[in-house]
N, C-alpha and C positions, 0 to 999 in steps of 0.2 A: 556830704560829709562838711560839714561850714567849720575850715580853719580861724581859731581866736582872731581876734587882732591884737599884737601885740603893743601894748604899752610898757608893760614891767618885765615880759620874756625880751630875752634880746640884751635886758642890763646886767653891768656887773653886779646885782646885789649884795655886799657881804653877807658870808654865812651866818644863818643863823645861830649853830651854835659856837660860834668862832669863837666868844668871849669865853664860854665856859672850856674850851678845849686849852686855851693860851693859861688862861689862870689854873688850870687842873683840876676844874671843877668838874667836869663831865666824867659820871660815872660808869665806867664798862662792869661788864661782868662780874671781874672779881673787885670789884671796888663797891658792891653792894653791900649797904650797913644790917648784916643780921648776927642776933645776940650769940656769942659762943660756939660759931660752926667748929665741927671738924673736921679734921682734914685729912684727905685720902692719897694713899700712894698702893700706885698697881705692884703687881709681881708680873712681869708677861716671861715669855715663855721663850728662852734661848735656842731653842732648836726651828728648824723651816718648818719642820715636818713632822707628825709624830702622835703620841699619847702619852697623858700623864698618868705613870703609875703609882705617881705618891705625892704627898704634901703634906710637908711635918710645920704645924706651925706654932709649935709650943713653945720654941726661941722666943716668935715674936710676941706672943700674947706675955710674955716675962719681963719684957721691956715698960718700966714704968710711963706711963699716961696712953699705953694704947686701951681703946674701944672697944676693940672687936678686930676680927677679919671675917674672910669671906672667900669661900671656896665654891666649885663646882656639888658639892655634897652639902653645902646648907644657903645657899645665896635662892632669893626666890623665883620661883616661875616665873616665864618667859612665857607669848602667845608668840606662835609664828606667823611670823608676820611675810615671812617669802625672800628676808633679809639676811642672808648667812654671816654678812658682818654682824649685825643688831645682837646674834644669840649669843652675847655673853654670860660668862659662866654656869651653861648648862646643857654641857657635857664635857667630857678629859680630851678633845680630839685637837689637834694642835696644827694649825691651815698655815699658819706664817709665824717666820720671827718677830716677836716683841707683842706678839699676841698676847690679853691678860690671859692669867690664868689663875690669880688670885688677887686680894685687894687686902690693905690694913686699914685701919680709922683710927686714928690715936686727936690730942688735943691740938698737938701742933704740928707742921707738916714735916718738922724737922725729927720727928719722934714718929712720925709714921713713913718718913722715908726710911730711917734707920731699923725698923724693924721689919718692912718690907725687906730690906734685905738680908734677913736671920729668916725667911722662911724657905726653908728643902725642897726644890721638888723636884723629882728623879722621871724619866722621860722610855718608853721605848721610840726609837728614834724609826722613821720610816724613810723611805726612800723619796730625795727629794729633785728639783729643777728650780734654781735660782738664776740660771743664765739665761739670756735670751739668745734664742739661737732662733732665726729665721729660719732654718731647715732642719728643725724639729719634726718629728714625725707626730708630733701629737699637732699640728699646725690642719686650723680645721676653719672656711669660710664664719666670717663673725654672723648669728643670726639675727642680730639687731643691734643698731645704733645708736649713739648719747643722745646723739638729736633726731631719732627714729626716722631716719632717711633711709632711703633701699639699700643696703650694704653692696650692690652691685647695679651698674647701671652699663648699656651698653648700643649703641646706635650705631648702626651699619658695620661695616667689616672692618675694624681701623687693622688687625694686623695685617691682610691683604692690601689695604690703602699706604699703610707704613712701607710695605716691600717697594711698594711700585712709586713710592714718593721722590721727586728728584734731590730733596735734604733730606737726612734723616741725623736724629740727636736720640742716642741711647747712653740713659746713664742711671747709678742710682746713688741714692741719697740719705743720710740717715741722721738721727734726732736723739737722743740718749734720755731715760728717764732722768725726770725735774719735778721737784717738790714747792710748793707754791712759798712756803716762809714768811707768811703774813707776821705783821710787826706783833701783834696781839693774838697770844696763842689760844687756842680751844680750850674755853673755860666755862666750866659748870657749876651753879651752887643750888643745889634741889633739899626741900622741905619737904616732908610731906607732915599732915595735921595729926596730931596729938590725942584728937578726939573719938579714933575710930574711924573717922570720919575717912572716905577713899578720895584723897585729896590731893595731889601737889602744885607747888611752885616752884619753877624752876629761872633762876637769872643763869642767862644763856648767850653765848657769845655765837650767834646766827645770824643769814642773810634770809632767814625767811620764820618769823615765831609759827603760823599759822602749821607749815607742815613741820615744826619740830613739836610743836605739839600733839597735832594728829599721829606722830610717831609715836611718841611714849604714850597718848591713848590706848593706841593698838595695841603694842609690847605688855601695856599693863592691865589691858582690858577694862580700861576707864572710860566715861562719859566724855564727851568735848568740854562738857563746864566743868569736869575733875581736874581739870590741868590748866594751869596758869603758866603763862614765859614771856616774860621782858627782857627786851634787849635794847635799851637805848641808844646805845653808842657801842659801833665795833670797830676796833682795828683793822679792817682788811680782812677781805675775804677769799678772792678773785677764785670763787668756785668751790675748794676746799670747806667753807661751812655750809654750803647750800643745800644738805641734807644732813641727820645727826650720823655721825660715829661710835665707834662702841665706847671712848669715853664718857663720853654726856651717858649712856645705858647702863655705867658702871657706878657710876656716881648716881643716879638716881636710885640705883637698885642698892646702895649702901646706904642709901638716904632711910629706902623703907625699912632699914630693921632697926633705926634709932626716930622712930616718929617723934615730933614734937625738936629736933635739932640739925639744923643745916648742915648740909654735908658738903664741901669746896673742893673744888680740882682743878687747878689750873695745870696743863699739859708742859712737859718739860717741852725744851726743842729737841731734844734727841727725841721723844715720842712722836714729834710729828712730821717724820720721818720712818715713824715704823705703824703707824695706826691710823691719818686722819685723808690718806689717799694720796696721787701722784699725777703728773702726767707720763704715761706710757713710753716707751721708748719705739720709735718707727723705722723700717726699712721700707723704701718707697722706690718701685722701680719704675721711672718714667718714659715713654720715645714720644718724641714729638714729628711729624714728618711735615713737609712743607712743600711748597714748591718754588720753583728760584725766587720770585719776586716778595716770598715770605704770606703766602696763606697757607695757613695751619690745613691740610689733608683731616689730616688724622693725629688722634693723640692719645696716650694709653698712659694711665695712673692706679700701679698696682700695690695695692701697701701690706704689708705685714708687721702687726704691733703687737705689744704682750700686753695681757690680760691676768687675769687672778684665777690660780684654779677652783675657789671657794665662791667665786663671783663674777663672772662676767662682766665686762665693760669693754666695748667695742669704740674706742675712739674713730670718730670722722674724719678721718685726715684727709679723703680724696673727695666728698663733699663740696668746697669750698672750689674745687677744679670747672665742678658740671658746670658753673656759671660765669666762670671766667672769659671765655675766648670762643670765637664762634669756629667750628672746624664738622665738618659733616659725618663725620667717623669717629668713633669717641667710645673709649672704654675706662673704668673707674671699679676698682673692687678691692675689697678687705676680707683680708683674714688677721685668725690671731694665732696666741701663740701661751696656752696657758700653765703660769710658773705660780711657785709656789710663796708667794707674796701676798700683801697686804690689797683690798681691790685698787686699781686705780680708779680716777674719779674727775671730776671738769676741775681744765687749769685754766685760764684766762685765756679767752677766744680757741675751746676746743677744735680740734681739727685746724681748723684755719690757721693756727699757729703754727705750727708742723708743714702742715699740707701747705702751705705759701711757700716754705723754706726750698721743698722739690721743686712744685713748679716754677718757682720766679727766677731760679738758678736754672732750671731745664729752658727757661727762656732766654735767659741770657746766655746761655750756652749754644742754642739755635741763631741768636742773634749773629753770636760769632761765627760760627758757621757759612752764615748766609753771607756775610759783610756788610750789613742795615745795623744803623742805630737800635738799639735796644728801645727806646721807647717810642721808634718809626715804627719798629717790628707789634709791639703793642697797638699800637694806632690801627695797623694795617687789619688788624684780627679780633678788632671791634665790631660786637653781634649787636642788631640792632631788635632783636626779640631776647629773649633768654635761650641759651644756645639748645635748652634737653628740652623745657617746659612748650617752649616759644608763646607765653605769654609776651607780651607788651611788660617795657619795664615802667614802673612809677615816676624815675629818674634815673634815671644813669650820667653821672658827670665824670667818670672816671679819666677820658682825654683830657678835660679842662684840668684835673687835677695834673696830669702829666703835664702836659701844657705849661701849667701856671708855674709849679715846681721846677722845668729843665728852664726858665727865663730867671724865676730867683736864686736858683743854686749855678748861674753860668752855665750849663750844657755846653753849649755851642762852643765853647770855648776846648771841649772836653778831647785829648789826641783820640784819636780811634784805635790805634793800637796797645796793649797792654806793655806796661815796664817802660814809659817812654818817660817819667818824672822822677829824677830822682834827686831832692833837696837836703843838705846836709844829712847824709847817710841814711834820709828815710827814703824810699819809693812811694811813690802817692799815685793813688786811681781813685776814683767817681765810680758809683753802681747807683743802679735804681732799678726798685720792684713795686708792683702794683699791689691792692686789699681792698680785700670784702670782705663785710659781717653784713649778714642778715638784717634788717628792719624786722624785731620782734612785739608783737605785743602777746602777753598771755589772760586768758581770762581770768575769773573767779574774786579779783578783787572787790570789795564796797566800799563807801563812802560815804559819810555823814556827816553835815552841813548844819550848824545850829548857830543860833546868833544870841549874843548873850552881851549886856554890859557895852554895849555901841561897838563889837566887835565879832568876826566870826572865826567858829573853833571847827576848824576840818580834823577829823579821823580817821585813818584809815591805817590799817595794819601793816605799814611800808618800813624796811628797814635802808637804815643809814650807813651803808661799812665803809666810810669816809668819801663817798663820791660826791654831796654835796646833797642829797635827798630832799631834806626838810627845806632847805635852802631853793634849792625848785620847783619843788611842791608849794612853796608861798606865792610863788611869783605865780604858776601857773592858776594855782585859786584866786589871786589878787585880778588878773586880769580875766577873767571865769565871772567871777561877780562884779566885778566893775572898780573894783576897790582902793586905795595905797595898798602898799604891802605892810604897812604898821598896824592894818586893821585885821591882819590875819594870823591867826593861832594854829598851826599844825602840830598835833599829836599822831606820833608815828611808836614802832615798835613795841607794839604788846599785844598779846591775842585777847586782852579786856579791850579792845578796838575792833572793830568789821574789819573783817578778814583782809590781809593782803596778800601779792603772790611772793614768790622769793623775789631775793635781788640779783639775779644772775642771767647771762644771755642779753644784756647790755639792756634786758626789756623793762627795767622799773620807772623811768621816767615815762614812754609809755602805754603802761601798761594801768600803774597809777594816776598820772595823768590821763590819761584819757576818760578814765572812774571820777574823778574829782569834777572834770569839767561838765559830766553828764550830770550829776548832784548840782554842778551850780546851773546847771540851767534849770533843772526840775525846782528848785529853790525859787529862782527866778521869775518862773513861769506862775509859781505858788503864791509867791511872798511878794513878787515885787523888787524895788530900790529900796525900798524902804518899812523892811521886814518891823514885824511886833519882837518885841523881848519875850526868847523862848521860840523863834521860829527856828522850825528845822526840815530838812529834807533830805533823800539819800537815796543812791542808785549803783548800779553796779557796772561793773565793766561793759560798756556796748559792743556792739560788735562790728567789725570794720567791713562794709559790703563791698569793698575792693580786693577783700584777703580772695586769694587763688584765681581773680582776676588778675591780676598785677605782682611783678616779681618788683620786692621792696626791698630793697639796700642800701648798705654806708659803701664808699668809695674812697679810695688814697693811693698815694702816688709816693712812693720813701724813696728817699734821696740822702745817700751816704758815700763821704769821704771818710779811705783807709789811708793811716801811713804802715807803712812797714818797715823796721830797722834792718839795712842791707845784712847786718853781719848776724842778730840774733833772733830774727824772724818775728819779733816782738813785735803784735798789732797793737795800735792806737787806732782812735776814731775821731779825728780833729771835727768833724760838722755831720751832723746830720738836720735834716728837713723832711715833716712831713705835712702836706697838702691833703687836704679832707672835703670830700661831701656829703654834708651828715644833715641836710636839713636843716631847718631853723635851728640855729645855735641859743637855745635858751640863756645861757648865762656865761657869757665870754670867760673871764676869769677859770670857775671850777671846769667849763671845755677844756682850755688849755692846757690845765692840769692830768685835767681825763687823757689827754690827745699824749701831750709828755711822758705821763706816764708808764703810759702804754709803749711808748719809743725807749725807756731808759729800760722794759722789760726785756725787748726783744734783744736791745743792743745788749745785753745781761746775757741770754741767750747764745747771741754769738760770739762773746767772748767768753765765759767763764761759766753755767750752769751746766752741772750734771751731776746725776747720783749714779756714784760708783756701790755696787752689790759684791760682796765676799760670795763668790761661789760656794764656796765651802758650808758656810755657815748662815746665807741667808740674811744677811745682814749690811744696809748702807753705812758703808766704811766712813765716809764725811759727814756728818749723822748731826752736823751744828754748823754756826756759820762761820766760823774757823777756817771748817773744810769744805763748806758747802758757799762757795767764791759765787757773791754777788755784785753786779755794780754798784762803783764807789763814787763820792764825790770829782774822783780822781779819771775816774773815767770818762764822765762828762762832762763836752767839752763845750763846743757852741751847738746850741742845739734850738730849731726852731718848729712851730706848729702853725699851721693859718689854714684858712676855708675861705672854700667859696661860695658865694652867695648862692643859695638854692630852694627854690620854692617846689614843694611836694605836695597837694594839698591832697592825698591819699592816705599818707600812713598812718595818721592820726588827727585829733585836732589842735594838736599845736604846732603840727609842719616838722614836732622834729624827729630824728631816728638816734639809735644807742651811737655813745660815743665810747664806753667803756671798755671796747676792746680791739678794735678797730685800729690804735695806734700798735698794740703790739703784731699785726700783720703785716708781712713782709721785711720789717724791720731789718730780720736775721738773715733773709734772701739779698737785701740794697747791702749790705756789709760786708756778706760773701763777695756778693757781684764786683764791689768794690777793690776787694782783696785781690781778686782776679786781673781787677786790670793795672793796680799796683804791681803785682810780681809776673805777673804771667801765669800762675801756678793755680790752678783747681780745687779747691776743696770743698766734698759736697758731706760733710759731716762736721756737726755740732758735737761742742763747741768746735769755733775754726783753731784747727794747727796745722804751721803752714808743715812742720816737721815731724807731724804723727804719721 
């Protein structure tokens, strides 16, 4: 595989859509111009498990401005696509609090909301369980994990090796349910043709228009050409918009009853805590056994996490642990506890984010037990090849990140003992954690390049969820075609374009960029550097010949300084530093934004984020941004992200690795380790509470 020469890649080209966003002319799903749309408001279940026994919609229908209502008795029928979450209004069963049991259509959103509140629903209550208990009798081994890795791995005899180890650390760590909370809520505008044709157009807040189209087509028994999905701008996704949820299906269902009129629905913030997924809770049992000089002999990372009774989701919490450190004896496992809640889903760095908290805190505890510097402990356990598969690394510069970060952070002046530095009533400490996120390239994209009026039009059904895809793909195309960026016009975010894969798993740039590069190679082979008007070429995502032969991932080191008030226990984070090895950095400005955004989220995990479920009724109590706290400006003090130069010719033609998620990995652990160093008190659950 040939790596592109970088002329434009590696420079901070300004966001292509930047002027539209800062002037308010960038149209998101809810901003799309449609004539006289109807507005939908749902009726949601008030029990966690049961059956609807009665629905009185007469009071709602009597409200002026109401056009119609939808119930399980009159909703259009859907095909069974094997996803219980999407079977909306097809029966009277209630699987979780907040599930849609009816809906109202009206001329204005205010009327729809008022009328929906008048619908009278009666239920048969069934026994429910919404409180996560790792000792539940319903606990069972995960059948499949969300990243399709084997749920269990074991090499050697870890239990015997742990018993024989000179130094052993055994500890349990926990992370709570967390919700995505992107700035833009899930939004759908759906319109069916009024001429009898089975054809629907959607404006959708989605991380993948092709997947949205395919799901709607399957549910409604349509062909791909009968469904159009446009998602020109997306205000954040973080996994929750990677696949469709019930709200989109409900909107399309309602629109089918009023052909020729668009139906519009933007979820309320409360619905974002009830119907579009979450990161499940985890309890992580870790054991590390080492020799006196700090060489790991064995480890086990056994995880129990929550899932939904209606649809299983296996958070791959411990799969990242498999790749981090050398040890001849090892085990990871995943078990699940089903609850009567909406199904969990992918959330930024699924698996790696919660799993790194357990592993990297345990490594810190082992360093303390051994009396070895935490960085040195990690260096001593650096593997030469992937610790489980045995394949070589394409590149692995974790040690370089640790060394560079230590130099930048002033690690050499760090006191070895905790609770050693009191400044103006605040105990100060520092902590470190390592980070890893796999380099992923999905097959299935197609790109078309066309020459018109002196410019190269590049079409691919990619999605810009705020990460800067339009800009980076423009840079890649410019270098692949050997022309300036002002001669490139990239079109994305529409099923009218060639298919693009989902913006998820930090895979977008690798997947779409590789496809564009292949199309550019074919274009130049066919037309040279002086193409005629209308010249065109296309290509699908090429195979990576090194896939399976090499272990490919981005790595990083997170450093944190924590201050804890001596009297109140208030925790502040004066400094964060992340140092990353992520291949070629294609746009430094956009990359820094991605790294820092992940670090801010890791800070938010450490200090604030926790969804609290009322076990009596099954709903999230803090179901808005007033109660679900996230990091604010006051929490973010001095924060820096940098990267080391890394040449990796094996990952893709750009030599780049995904950077959207690695910033969150390890950050919460670094902060927790720093809190221990500041106070001498070890907290093993998130969010950190020194008095909990």
